[in-house]
Chimera marker file (.cmm) of the C-alpha trace (Angstrom):
<marker_set name="trace">
<marker id="1" x="-7.254" y="-3.062" z="-10.941" r="1" g="1" b="0" radius="0.5"/>
<marker id="2" x="-5.400" y="-2.171" z="-7.746" r="1" g="1" b="0" radius="0.5"/>
<marker id="3" x="-7.439" y="-1.987" z="-4.538" r="1" g="1" b="0" radius="0.5"/>
<marker id="4" x="-5.449" y="0.997" z="-3.242" r="1" g="1" b="0" radius="0.5"/>
<marker id="5" x="-5.633" y="-0.175" z="0.355" r="1" g="1" b="0" radius="0.5"/>
<marker id="6" x="-6.025" y="2.610" z="2.932" r="1" g="1" b="0" radius="0.5"/>
<marker id="7" x="-3.324" y="1.752" z="5.468" r="1" g="1" b="0" radius="0.5"/>
<marker id="8" x="0.088" y="0.295" z="6.204" r="1" g="1" b="0" radius="0.5"/>
<marker id="9" x="-0.252" y="-3.346" z="7.221" r="1" g="1" b="0" radius="0.5"/>
<marker id="10" x="2.656" y="-2.944" z="9.669" r="1" g="1" b="0" radius="0.5"/>
<marker id="11" x="1.987" y="0.312" z="11.576" r="1" g="1" b="0" radius="0.5"/>
<marker id="12" x="-1.600" y="1.069" z="10.429" r="1" g="1" b="0" radius="0.5"/>
<marker id="13" x="-0.791" y="4.633" z="9.308" r="1" g="1" b="0" radius="0.5"/>
<marker id="14" x="-3.190" y="6.097" z="6.756" r="1" g="1" b="0" radius="0.5"/>
<marker id="15" x="-2.178" y="5.859" z="3.088" r="1" g="1" b="0" radius="0.5"/>
<marker id="16" x="-4.628" y="7.885" z="0.985" r="1" g="1" b="0" radius="0.5"/>
<marker id="17" x="-5.036" y="6.944" z="-2.693" r="1" g="1" b="0" radius="0.5"/>
<marker id="18" x="-2.826" y="9.843" z="-3.837" r="1" g="1" b="0" radius="0.5"/>
<marker id="19" x="-0.034" y="9.066" z="-1.367" r="1" g="1" b="0" radius="0.5"/>
<marker id="20" x="3.454" y="8.652" z="-2.800" r="1" g="1" b="0" radius="0.5"/>
<marker id="21" x="4.388" y="7.200" z="0.608" r="1" g="1" b="0" radius="0.5"/>
<marker id="22" x="2.664" y="3.828" z="-0.088" r="1" g="1" b="0" radius="0.5"/>
<marker id="23" x="4.574" y="0.713" z="-1.140" r="1" g="1" b="0" radius="0.5"/>
<marker id="24" x="3.078" y="-2.527" z="-2.528" r="1" g="1" b="0" radius="0.5"/>
<marker id="25" x="4.130" y="-6.008" z="-3.638" r="1" g="1" b="0" radius="0.5"/>
<marker id="26" x="2.650" y="-7.997" z="-6.520" r="1" g="1" b="0" radius="0.5"/>
<marker id="27" x="-0.134" y="-9.231" z="-4.214" r="1" g="1" b="0" radius="0.5"/>
<marker id="28" x="-0.986" y="-5.639" z="-3.203" r="1" g="1" b="0" radius="0.5"/>
<marker id="29" x="0.232" y="-6.040" z="0.361" r="1" g="1" b="0" radius="0.5"/>
<marker id="30" x="0.559" y="-2.397" z="1.364" r="1" g="1" b="0" radius="0.5"/>
<marker id="31" x="3.105" y="-0.708" z="3.620" r="1" g="1" b="0" radius="0.5"/>
<marker id="32" x="4.336" y="2.833" z="4.267" r="1" g="1" b="0" radius="0.5"/>
<marker id="33" x="7.778" y="3.968" z="3.130" r="1" g="1" b="0" radius="0.5"/>
<marker id="34" x="9.121" y="4.076" z="6.720" r="1" g="1" b="0" radius="0.5"/>
<marker id="35" x="8.163" y="0.475" z="7.500" r="1" g="1" b="0" radius="0.5"/>
<marker id="36" x="9.341" y="-0.666" z="4.066" r="1" g="1" b="0" radius="0.5"/>
<marker id="37" x="12.773" y="0.855" z="4.516" r="1" g="1" b="0" radius="0.5"/>
<marker id="38" x="13.423" y="0.551" z="8.260" r="1" g="1" b="0" radius="0.5"/>
<marker id="39" x="11.624" y="-2.642" z="9.294" r="1" g="1" b="0" radius="0.5"/>
<marker id="40" x="10.992" y="-4.721" z="6.172" r="1" g="1" b="0" radius="0.5"/>
<marker id="41" x="14.109" y="-3.693" z="4.210" r="1" g="1" b="0" radius="0.5"/>
<marker id="42" x="12.172" y="-3.659" z="0.924" r="1" g="1" b="0" radius="0.5"/>
<marker id="43" x="10.827" y="-7.216" z="1.235" r="1" g="1" b="0" radius="0.5"/>
<marker id="44" x="7.152" y="-8.104" z="1.733" r="1" g="1" b="0" radius="0.5"/>
<marker id="45" x="6.817" y="-10.198" z="4.916" r="1" g="1" b="0" radius="0.5"/>
<marker id="46" x="3.778" y="-11.991" z="3.484" r="1" g="1" b="0" radius="0.5"/>
<marker id="47" x="5.095" y="-13.234" z="0.129" r="1" g="1" b="0" radius="0.5"/>
<marker id="48" x="8.825" y="-12.431" z="0.079" r="1" g="1" b="0" radius="0.5"/>
<marker id="49" x="8.491" y="-10.196" z="-2.980" r="1" g="1" b="0" radius="0.5"/>
<marker id="50" x="9.912" y="-6.712" z="-3.349" r="1" g="1" b="0" radius="0.5"/>
<marker id="51" x="7.975" y="-3.603" z="-2.341" r="1" g="1" b="0" radius="0.5"/>
<marker id="52" x="7.710" y="-0.731" z="-4.825" r="1" g="1" b="0" radius="0.5"/>
<marker id="53" x="6.018" y="2.669" z="-4.953" r="1" g="1" b="0" radius="0.5"/>
<marker id="54" x="2.272" y="2.255" z="-5.411" r="1" g="1" b="0" radius="0.5"/>
<marker id="55" x="0.924" y="3.958" z="-8.547" r="1" g="1" b="0" radius="0.5"/>
<marker id="56" x="-1.437" y="6.892" z="-8.084" r="1" g="1" b="0" radius="0.5"/>
<marker id="57" x="-4.854" y="6.625" z="-9.699" r="1" g="1" b="0" radius="0.5"/>
<marker id="58" x="-5.953" y="9.932" z="-11.277" r="1" g="1" b="0" radius="0.5"/>
<marker id="59" x="-8.650" y="11.731" z="-9.235" r="1" g="1" b="0" radius="0.5"/>
<marker id="60" x="-11.204" y="11.488" z="-12.054" r="1" g="1" b="0" radius="0.5"/>
<marker id="61" x="-10.755" y="7.709" z="-12.169" r="1" g="1" b="0" radius="0.5"/>
<marker id="62" x="-11.163" y="7.435" z="-8.380" r="1" g="1" b="0" radius="0.5"/>
<marker id="63" x="-14.748" y="8.616" z="-8.818" r="1" g="1" b="0" radius="0.5"/>
<marker id="64" x="-15.405" y="5.717" z="-11.162" r="1" g="1" b="0" radius="0.5"/>
<marker id="65" x="-13.211" y="3.164" z="-9.358" r="1" g="1" b="0" radius="0.5"/>
<marker id="66" x="-12.824" y="4.204" z="-5.695" r="1" g="1" b="0" radius="0.5"/>
<marker id="67" x="-10.043" y="3.022" z="-3.407" r="1" g="1" b="0" radius="0.5"/>
<marker id="68" x="-10.678" y="0.285" z="-0.860" r="1" g="1" b="0" radius="0.5"/>
<marker id="69" x="-11.797" y="1.252" z="2.639" r="1" g="1" b="0" radius="0.5"/>
<marker id="70" x="-10.938" y="-2.154" z="4.159" r="1" g="1" b="0" radius="0.5"/>
<marker id="71" x="-8.024" y="-1.880" z="6.587" r="1" g="1" b="0" radius="0.5"/>
<marker id="72" x="-5.664" y="-4.875" z="6.686" r="1" g="1" b="0" radius="0.5"/>
<marker id="73" x="-3.068" y="-5.592" z="9.386" r="1" g="1" b="0" radius="0.5"/>
<marker id="74" x="-0.312" y="-8.205" z="9.140" r="1" g="1" b="0" radius="0.5"/>
<marker id="75" x="-0.286" y="-10.727" z="11.924" r="1" g="1" b="0" radius="0.5"/>
<link id1="1" id2="2" r="1" g="1" b="0" radius="0.2"/>
<link id1="2" id2="3" r="1" g="1" b="0" radius="0.2"/>
<link id1="3" id2="4" r="1" g="1" b="0" radius="0.2"/>
<link id1="4" id2="5" r="1" g="1" b="0" radius="0.2"/>
<link id1="5" id2="6" r="1" g="1" b="0" radius="0.2"/>
<link id1="6" id2="7" r="1" g="1" b="0" radius="0.2"/>
<link id1="7" id2="8" r="1" g="1" b="0" radius="0.2"/>
<link id1="8" id2="9" r="1" g="1" b="0" radius="0.2"/>
<link id1="9" id2="10" r="1" g="1" b="0" radius="0.2"/>
<link id1="10" id2="11" r="1" g="1" b="0" radius="0.2"/>
<link id1="11" id2="12" r="1" g="1" b="0" radius="0.2"/>
<link id1="12" id2="13" r="1" g="1" b="0" radius="0.2"/>
<link id1="13" id2="14" r="1" g="1" b="0" radius="0.2"/>
<link id1="14" id2="15" r="1" g="1" b="0" radius="0.2"/>
<link id1="15" id2="16" r="1" g="1" b="0" radius="0.2"/>
<link id1="16" id2="17" r="1" g="1" b="0" radius="0.2"/>
<link id1="17" id2="18" r="1" g="1" b="0" radius="0.2"/>
<link id1="18" id2="19" r="1" g="1" b="0" radius="0.2"/>
<link id1="19" id2="20" r="1" g="1" b="0" radius="0.2"/>
<link id1="20" id2="21" r="1" g="1" b="0" radius="0.2"/>
<link id1="21" id2="22" r="1" g="1" b="0" radius="0.2"/>
<link id1="22" id2="23" r="1" g="1" b="0" radius="0.2"/>
<link id1="23" id2="24" r="1" g="1" b="0" radius="0.2"/>
<link id1="24" id2="25" r="1" g="1" b="0" radius="0.2"/>
<link id1="25" id2="26" r="1" g="1" b="0" radius="0.2"/>
<link id1="26" id2="27" r="1" g="1" b="0" radius="0.2"/>
<link id1="27" id2="28" r="1" g="1" b="0" radius="0.2"/>
<link id1="28" id2="29" r="1" g="1" b="0" radius="0.2"/>
<link id1="29" id2="30" r="1" g="1" b="0" radius="0.2"/>
<link id1="30" id2="31" r="1" g="1" b="0" radius="0.2"/>
<link id1="31" id2="32" r="1" g="1" b="0" radius="0.2"/>
<link id1="32" id2="33" r="1" g="1" b="0" radius="0.2"/>
<link id1="33" id2="34" r="1" g="1" b="0" radius="0.2"/>
<link id1="34" id2="35" r="1" g="1" b="0" radius="0.2"/>
<link id1="35" id2="36" r="1" g="1" b="0" radius="0.2"/>
<link id1="36" id2="37" r="1" g="1" b="0" radius="0.2"/>
<link id1="37" id2="38" r="1" g="1" b="0" radius="0.2"/>
<link id1="38" id2="39" r="1" g="1" b="0" radius="0.2"/>
<link id1="39" id2="40" r="1" g="1" b="0" radius="0.2"/>
<link id1="40" id2="41" r="1" g="1" b="0" radius="0.2"/>
<link id1="41" id2="42" r="1" g="1" b="0" radius="0.2"/>
<link id1="42" id2="43" r="1" g="1" b="0" radius="0.2"/>
<link id1="43" id2="44" r="1" g="1" b="0" radius="0.2"/>
<link id1="44" id2="45" r="1" g="1" b="0" radius="0.2"/>
<link id1="45" id2="46" r="1" g="1" b="0" radius="0.2"/>
<link id1="46" id2="47" r="1" g="1" b="0" radius="0.2"/>
<link id1="47" id2="48" r="1" g="1" b="0" radius="0.2"/>
<link id1="48" id2="49" r="1" g="1" b="0" radius="0.2"/>
<link id1="49" id2="50" r="1" g="1" b="0" radius="0.2"/>
<link id1="50" id2="51" r="1" g="1" b="0" radius="0.2"/>
<link id1="51" id2="52" r="1" g="1" b="0" radius="0.2"/>
<link id1="52" id2="53" r="1" g="1" b="0" radius="0.2"/>
<link id1="53" id2="54" r="1" g="1" b="0" radius="0.2"/>
<link id1="54" id2="55" r="1" g="1" b="0" radius="0.2"/>
<link id1="55" id2="56" r="1" g="1" b="0" radius="0.2"/>
<link id1="56" id2="57" r="1" g="1" b="0" radius="0.2"/>
<link id1="57" id2="58" r="1" g="1" b="0" radius="0.2"/>
<link id1="58" id2="59" r="1" g="1" b="0" radius="0.2"/>
<link id1="59" id2="60" r="1" g="1" b="0" radius="0.2"/>
<link id1="60" id2="61" r="1" g="1" b="0" radius="0.2"/>
<link id1="61" id2="62" r="1" g="1" b="0" radius="0.2"/>
<link id1="62" id2="63" r="1" g="1" b="0" radius="0.2"/>
<link id1="63" id2="64" r="1" g="1" b="0" radius="0.2"/>
<link id1="64" id2="65" r="1" g="1" b="0" radius="0.2"/>
<link id1="65" id2="66" r="1" g="1" b="0" radius="0.2"/>
<link id1="66" id2="67" r="1" g="1" b="0" radius="0.2"/>
<link id1="67" id2="68" r="1" g="1" b="0" radius="0.2"/>
<link id1="68" id2="69" r="1" g="1" b="0" radius="0.2"/>
<link id1="69" id2="70" r="1" g="1" b="0" radius="0.2"/>
<link id1="70" id2="71" r="1" g="1" b="0" radius="0.2"/>
<link id1="71" id2="72" r="1" g="1" b="0" radius="0.2"/>
<link id1="72" id2="73" r="1" g="1" b="0" radius="0.2"/>
<link id1="73" id2="74" r="1" g="1" b="0" radius="0.2"/>
<link id1="74" id2="75" r="1" g="1" b="0" radius="0.2"/>
</marker_set>
């Protein structure tokens, strides 16, 4: 199950669970759309994989399986 990380690893902007602005790779590295397009050019700097729109977990399922609150920043 996806962690649904709360922030962009590049600029640290907030990415709520229902955000269609979040992008992830297969390792769940998480970035905002701006950083993905303008800085990273669609490629995860951590693993080299592509970044795609993060799926949105339905609100009812968030109650049962909440999003992560751990903020991660790339070095």
